[in-house]
C-alpha positions as CSV (number, residue, x, y, z in Angstrom):
1,M,-47.2,-32.5,-17.6
2,T,-50.3,-34.6,-16.9
3,P,-51.0,-38.3,-17.4
4,A,-53.6,-37.6,-20.1
5,A,-51.0,-35.5,-22.0
6,L,-48.4,-38.2,-21.8
7,K,-50.8,-41.0,-22.8
8,S,-51.4,-39.1,-26.1
9,Y,-47.8,-39.8,-27.1
10,S,-46.7,-43.0,-28.8
11,H,-44.6,-45.6,-27.0
12,K,-41.6,-44.5,-29.1
13,D,-42.0,-40.8,-28.1
14,L,-42.4,-41.7,-24.5
15,A,-39.2,-43.9,-24.6
16,Q,-37.3,-41.0,-26.2
17,M,-38.5,-38.6,-23.5
18,A,-37.5,-41.1,-20.7
19,K,-34.1,-41.5,-22.3
20,Q,-33.5,-37.8,-22.4
21,G,-34.9,-37.4,-18.9
22,G,-32.5,-39.8,-17.4
23,V,-35.1,-42.5,-16.4
24,R,-33.4,-45.8,-15.6
25,G,-34.7,-48.9,-17.3
26,W,-36.7,-47.1,-19.9
27,H,-35.9,-49.4,-22.7
28,S,-37.8,-52.4,-21.1
29,M,-40.9,-50.4,-19.9
30,R,-44.4,-50.6,-21.3
31,K,-46.3,-47.4,-22.2
32,D,-48.1,-47.1,-18.9
33,Q,-44.8,-47.7,-17.0
34,L,-43.1,-45.0,-19.1
35,V,-46.0,-42.5,-18.3
36,K,-45.7,-43.3,-14.5
37,A,-41.9,-43.0,-14.6
38,L,-41.9,-39.7,-16.5
39,L,-44.4,-38.2,-14.0
40,T,-42.3,-39.3,-11.0
41,A,-39.1,-37.9,-12.6
42,A,-40.9,-34.6,-13.4
43,K,-42.2,-34.2,-9.9
44,A,-38.8,-34.9,-8.3
45,K,-37.0,-32.4,-10.6
46,S,-39.6,-29.8,-10.0
47,A,-39.3,-30.1,-6.2
48,L,-35.5,-30.0,-6.4
49,S,-35.5,-26.8,-8.5
50,N,-38.4,-24.9,-6.9
51,G,-38.4,-26.1,-3.3
52,K,-41.8,-25.5,-1.8
53,K,-43.0,-23.4,-4.7
54,A,-45.8,-25.0,-6.7
55,A,-44.8,-26.3,-10.1
56,A,-46.2,-24.4,-13.1
57,P,-48.8,-26.3,-15.1
58,A,-47.4,-28.1,-18.0
59,R,-48.2,-26.9,-21.5
60,R,-49.9,-29.4,-23.7
61,S,-47.8,-30.3,-26.7
62,S,-49.0,-31.7,-30.0
63,P,-48.5,-35.4,-30.6
64,G,-45.1,-36.3,-31.9
65,K,-43.3,-33.4,-30.2
66,V,-40.6,-34.3,-27.7
67,V,-40.8,-32.4,-24.3
68,K,-37.4,-32.0,-22.8
69,C,-36.9,-32.4,-19.0
70,V,-34.5,-29.7,-17.8
71,P,-32.3,-30.9,-15.0
72,A,-32.0,-28.9,-11.8
73,R,-28.9,-26.7,-11.3
74,K,-26.2,-28.6,-9.5
75,P,-24.9,-27.1,-6.2
76,A,-21.3,-25.8,-6.2
77,S,-18.8,-28.6,-6.1
78,T,-16.8,-29.4,-3.0
79,R,-13.6,-28.4,-4.8
80,V,-14.9,-24.9,-5.5
81,Q,-16.1,-24.4,-2.0
82,R,-12.8,-25.6,-0.6
83,H,-11.0,-23.1,-2.9
84,I,-13.2,-20.3,-1.7
85,S,-12.5,-21.2,1.9
86,Q,-8.7,-21.2,1.2
87,V,-8.9,-17.8,-0.5
88,K,-10.8,-16.4,2.5
89,A,-8.3,-17.9,5.0
90,K,-5.4,-16.4,3.0
91,L,-7.0,-12.9,3.0
92,E,-7.5,-13.2,6.8
93,R,-3.9,-14.2,7.3
94,S,-2.6,-11.4,5.1
95,K,-4.2,-8.8,7.5
96,S,-3.9,-10.5,10.8
97,L,-1.2,-8.8,13.0
98,A,-1.5,-11.4,15.8
99,S,2.0,-12.8,16.6
100,E,2.4,-16.4,15.4
101,N,6.0,-17.0,16.5
102,G,5.5,-20.2,18.4
103,K,4.9,-18.5,21.7
104,P,1.8,-19.3,23.7
105,N,-0.6,-16.3,23.4
106,N,-0.4,-15.6,27.1
107,R,3.4,-15.1,26.8
108,V,3.2,-12.6,23.9
109,K,4.4,-9.2,25.1
110,E,2.1,-6.7,23.4
111,R,4.3,-3.9,22.2
112,I,5.9,-2.0,19.3
113,V,9.4,-0.9,19.7
114,V,11.1,1.6,17.3
115,M,14.9,1.9,16.8
116,V,16.9,4.4,14.8
117,R,19.1,2.8,12.2
118,D,20.4,6.0,10.6
119,P,19.1,9.6,9.9
120,F,16.6,8.3,7.3
121,W,15.5,4.9,8.5
122,L,13.6,3.6,11.5
123,H,13.2,-0.1,12.3
124,A,9.9,-1.2,14.1
125,Y,9.5,-4.5,15.8
126,W,6.1,-5.6,17.3
127,E,4.2,-8.3,19.1
128,V,0.4,-8.3,19.2
129,K,-2.0,-10.6,21.1
130,R,-4.8,-12.3,19.2
131,Q,-7.4,-10.9,21.6
132,S,-6.4,-7.4,20.7
133,V,-7.0,-8.0,17.0
134,E,-10.3,-9.6,17.8
135,R,-11.3,-6.5,19.9
136,V,-10.5,-4.2,16.9
137,Q,-12.4,-6.5,14.6
138,A,-15.5,-6.2,16.9
139,A,-15.1,-2.4,17.1
140,M,-14.8,-2.0,13.3
141,S,-17.9,-4.1,12.7
142,Q,-18.7,-4.2,9.0
143,D,-15.6,-2.1,8.2
144,W,-13.5,-5.1,9.1
145,H,-14.2,-6.7,5.7
146,T,-12.3,-3.9,4.0
147,A,-9.7,-3.3,6.8
148,R,-6.0,-3.3,6.1
149,P,-3.1,-3.2,8.6
150,Y,-1.1,0.0,8.7
151,L,1.8,1.7,10.5
152,R,1.1,5.3,11.3
153,L,4.1,7.6,11.4
154,L,3.8,10.5,13.8
155,E,6.1,13.5,14.1
156,V,6.6,14.5,17.8
157,S,7.4,18.0,18.8
158,S,10.7,18.3,20.7
159,G,10.7,17.0,24.2
160,A,7.0,16.2,24.2
161,S,5.2,12.8,24.2
162,T,1.5,13.7,24.3
163,S,-0.9,13.3,21.4
164,A,-1.6,17.0,21.4
165,S,1.9,17.7,20.1
166,E,2.0,14.9,17.5
167,R,1.3,15.3,13.8
168,V,0.5,12.4,11.5
169,V,3.1,12.2,8.7
170,R,1.7,9.3,6.7
171,D,0.2,5.8,7.0
172,I,2.2,2.9,5.7
173,E,0.4,-0.3,4.6
174,V,1.9,-3.5,6.0
175,H,0.7,-7.1,5.9
176,G,0.2,-10.0,8.3
177,G,2.8,-12.7,9.0
178,V,5.6,-10.3,9.8
179,S,6.8,-8.8,13.0
180,N,9.0,-5.9,11.9
181,W,9.2,-3.2,9.2
182,Y,11.6,-0.5,8.0
183,V,10.2,3.0,7.8
184,H,11.8,5.8,5.8
185,V,11.8,9.3,7.2
186,E,12.9,12.5,5.4
187,N,13.1,15.3,7.9
188,S,16.2,14.7,10.1
189,P,17.0,15.5,12.8
190,N,13.5,15.0,14.2
191,S,11.5,12.9,16.7
192,Y,9.0,10.3,15.7
193,R,6.6,7.7,17.1
194,L,4.8,4.8,15.4
195,E,1.4,3.3,15.9
196,L,0.2,-0.1,14.6
197,G,-3.4,-0.7,13.7
198,Y,-6.1,-1.0,11.1
199,I,-7.9,1.4,8.6
200,G,-11.2,0.5,7.0
201,S,-13.3,1.9,4.3
202,S,-14.4,4.8,6.6
203,G,-10.8,6.0,6.8
204,R,-10.7,5.9,10.6
205,F,-7.6,4.5,12.3
206,F,-8.0,1.8,15.0
207,P,-4.7,1.5,16.9
208,L,-3.4,-1.7,18.5
209,V,-0.1,-0.6,20.0
210,R,1.9,2.6,20.4
211,S,5.7,2.9,20.3
212,N,8.4,4.8,22.1
213,V,9.6,8.2,20.8
214,V,12.9,8.2,18.9
215,S,15.1,11.0,17.6
216,T,17.0,10.8,14.3
217,P,20.5,12.3,14.1
218,E,21.8,14.9,11.8
219,P,22.5,13.5,8.3
220,G,26.1,12.4,7.9
221,S,26.6,12.0,11.7
222,S,26.1,8.2,11.8
223,D,27.1,5.4,9.5
224,A,24.6,2.8,8.2
225,I,24.5,-0.4,10.3
226,D,23.8,-3.8,8.9
227,E,20.3,-5.0,9.3
228,N,20.8,-8.0,11.7
229,W,21.0,-8.3,15.4
230,T,24.7,-9.4,15.5
231,D,25.7,-5.9,14.1
232,V,23.2,-4.4,16.5
233,A,25.1,-6.1,19.3
234,E,28.4,-4.7,18.1
235,N,26.8,-1.2,17.9
236,F,24.2,-1.4,20.6
237,D,25.4,1.7,22.4
238,K,24.8,3.9,19.4
239,I,21.5,2.4,18.4
240,Y,20.2,2.3,22.0
241,A,21.1,5.9,22.5
242,M,19.7,7.1,19.2
243,S,16.5,5.2,19.9
244,G,16.0,7.1,23.2
245,G,17.3,4.4,25.6
246,Y,19.3,6.9,27.6
247,S,16.9,9.8,27.4
248,P,15.5,11.0,30.7
249,D,12.1,11.5,29.0
250,N,11.9,7.9,27.9
251,N,9.5,6.2,30.3
252,S,8.9,3.1,28.1
253,L,10.6,-0.2,29.1
254,E,9.8,-2.0,25.8
255,L,13.0,-0.8,24.2
256,Q,15.2,-2.1,27.1
257,E,13.3,-5.4,27.2
258,L,13.7,-5.9,23.5
259,F,17.5,-5.3,23.7
260,E,17.9,-7.6,26.7
261,E,15.9,-10.4,24.9
262,R,17.8,-10.1,21.7
263,L,21.3,-9.5,23.1
264,R,20.7,-11.9,26.1
265,R,22.3,-9.5,28.5
266,P,21.0,-6.9,31.0
267,M,21.0,-3.2,30.0
268,G,22.4,-1.8,33.2
269,S,25.7,0.1,33.9
270,P,28.1,0.5,31.0
271,M,30.3,-2.3,32.3
272,V,27.4,-4.7,32.6
273,T,25.9,-3.7,29.3
274,R,29.0,-4.1,27.3
275,Y,30.4,-7.3,28.9
276,G,27.3,-9.1,30.2
277,S,26.1,-9.9,33.7
278,G,28.7,-10.9,36.3
279,M,31.5,-8.9,34.7
280,E,31.5,-6.2,37.4
281,G,32.3,-8.9,39.9
282,L,35.1,-10.2,37.7
283,F,36.7,-6.8,37.8
284,A,36.0,-6.3,41.4
285,S,37.5,-9.6,42.5
286,S,40.4,-11.1,40.7
287,Q,39.9,-14.3,42.6
288,D,36.7,-15.2,40.7
289,F,37.2,-17.3,37.6
290,K,34.7,-16.8,34.8
291,F,34.5,-18.9,31.6
292,Q,31.8,-18.6,28.9
293,V,31.6,-19.8,25.4
294,D,29.1,-18.8,22.8
295,A,28.6,-19.3,19.0
296,E,27.1,-17.6,16.0
297,M,26.7,-18.6,12.4
298,I,26.9,-16.8,9.1
299,V,24.3,-17.3,6.3
300,Y,25.5,-16.2,2.9
301,G,24.5,-16.5,-0.7
302,I,24.0,-14.8,-4.0
303,T,21.0,-13.9,-6.2
304,S,20.2,-11.4,-8.9
305,P,21.1,-7.8,-7.8
306,N,17.6,-6.5,-8.2
307,S,15.9,-9.3,-6.3
308,H,14.3,-9.2,-2.8
309,V,15.6,-11.6,-0.2
310,S,14.2,-12.2,3.3
311,L,15.5,-14.4,6.1
312,R,12.8,-15.5,8.6
313,G,10.6,-12.7,7.2
314,E,13.1,-10.0,7.7
315,P,14.6,-8.2,4.7
316,V,18.3,-8.9,3.8
317,R,20.5,-6.2,2.3
318,L,22.0,-7.2,-1.0
319,R,25.4,-6.0,-2.3
320,P,25.7,-4.5,-5.8
321,D,26.7,-7.9,-7.2
322,G,23.8,-9.7,-5.6
323,T,25.7,-11.4,-2.7
324,F,24.6,-11.1,0.9
325,T,25.8,-12.1,4.3
326,V,23.9,-12.3,7.6
327,R,25.5,-13.1,10.9
328,M,23.1,-14.7,13.4
329,S,23.2,-16.0,16.9
330,L,23.3,-19.8,17.3
331,P,21.0,-20.7,20.2
332,N,21.3,-24.0,22.0
333,H,18.5,-25.8,20.2
334,R,17.3,-26.8,16.7
335,Q,16.1,-24.1,14.5
336,V,14.7,-23.9,11.0
337,I,15.7,-20.9,8.9
338,P,13.8,-20.2,5.7
339,V,15.5,-17.9,3.1
340,V,13.2,-16.6,0.4
341,A,14.2,-14.8,-2.8
342,S,11.7,-13.0,-5.1
343,A,12.3,-11.8,-8.6
344,A,12.1,-8.1,-9.2
345,N,8.9,-8.4,-11.3
346,G,7.3,-10.7,-8.7
347,G,7.0,-13.5,-11.3
348,E,9.0,-16.1,-9.4
349,Q,9.9,-16.9,-5.8
350,R,12.4,-19.5,-4.5
351,T,12.8,-20.8,-1.0
352,I,15.8,-22.5,0.7
353,V,15.3,-23.9,4.2
354,L,18.3,-24.3,6.5
355,A,17.9,-26.7,9.5
356,V,20.6,-26.0,12.1
357,E,21.0,-27.6,15.6
358,R,23.4,-26.7,18.4
359,N,24.1,-29.0,21.3
360,T,26.3,-27.5,24.0
361,K,27.5,-29.5,26.9
362,V,29.2,-28.0,30.0
363,M,31.6,-30.5,31.5
364,E,32.3,-30.7,35.2
365,P,35.1,-28.4,36.3
366,V,38.5,-29.9,37.3
367,L,39.8,-28.5,40.5
368,R,43.5,-28.7,41.1
369,E,45.2,-28.1,44.4
370,A,47.6,-25.2,44.6
371,N,51.3,-26.1,44.8
372,E,52.6,-26.0,48.4
């Protein structure tokens, strides 16, 4: 588009071109002003669309023909960019196994602990530091974009704990945002170990943590235990023993540490383990006077029998009529408990959040003098 080509148009044609080209104030311009404004607008749009590339020479049109000025393509809107960022962040969270449980990262105990629930089910609990996930991300390089978190189930030959005597049974895909998983096993009695890590497009497994070895009992030799820690406390001897806690070959302290954290009692002699610290002294000296009070709470509800319910991210077992009951410890502070129910077809999800606070006060003891 040249000045000579534009001057060949009439004032009316130039005004129409300026109107379509988005030139401001075109209706009050003279012909020479319209020519100058159209040239300026054409140069600006050409620079915007082509950058440093030279603009192609304009094709001369016959008089009376209107030349349309094509606007440059607009950049993606801020809303679209924000949506893309949110989707990327959601994908990263779905595969991040770093523990986000409110603890400072330096207090996270990196571990995976496996417990035997019955002959066909194992329960894995893990904590992973953020630095470990970042190390695996760096090691996987480009494969990290396609990486997914997995639990690797390994069958361990009897009495052995080395990798040479382990066989991979299967890989179980998990997701970020959770700290435990239930694993189904078929061949009982048998010994198993779990590893937590990532698998990328190459198919190579990058482990993060490695669990203790557990041995499942004979089918029919143990009853199912409810899936919460209050029932574990009532049956801890059985679960701790089946999970290898009393085995002389068990050289891992993670299982003992997990039980002591959740049960808030040391795992020592049978008397200490069953009754808590200080109970041996109570039996040894009848002169000591011990007094302790604790509390727990029961969360119960009802939903459709084929729904999936989770409490704080842990699955909750439903009865055939859709009711459920979970007994929980009641620590001495405020806690927020989300309970989520998902329809069987995944089309709807509902959440109820319970806020509970316990405030325990210990009064000064009253000492009475013994009767003379």
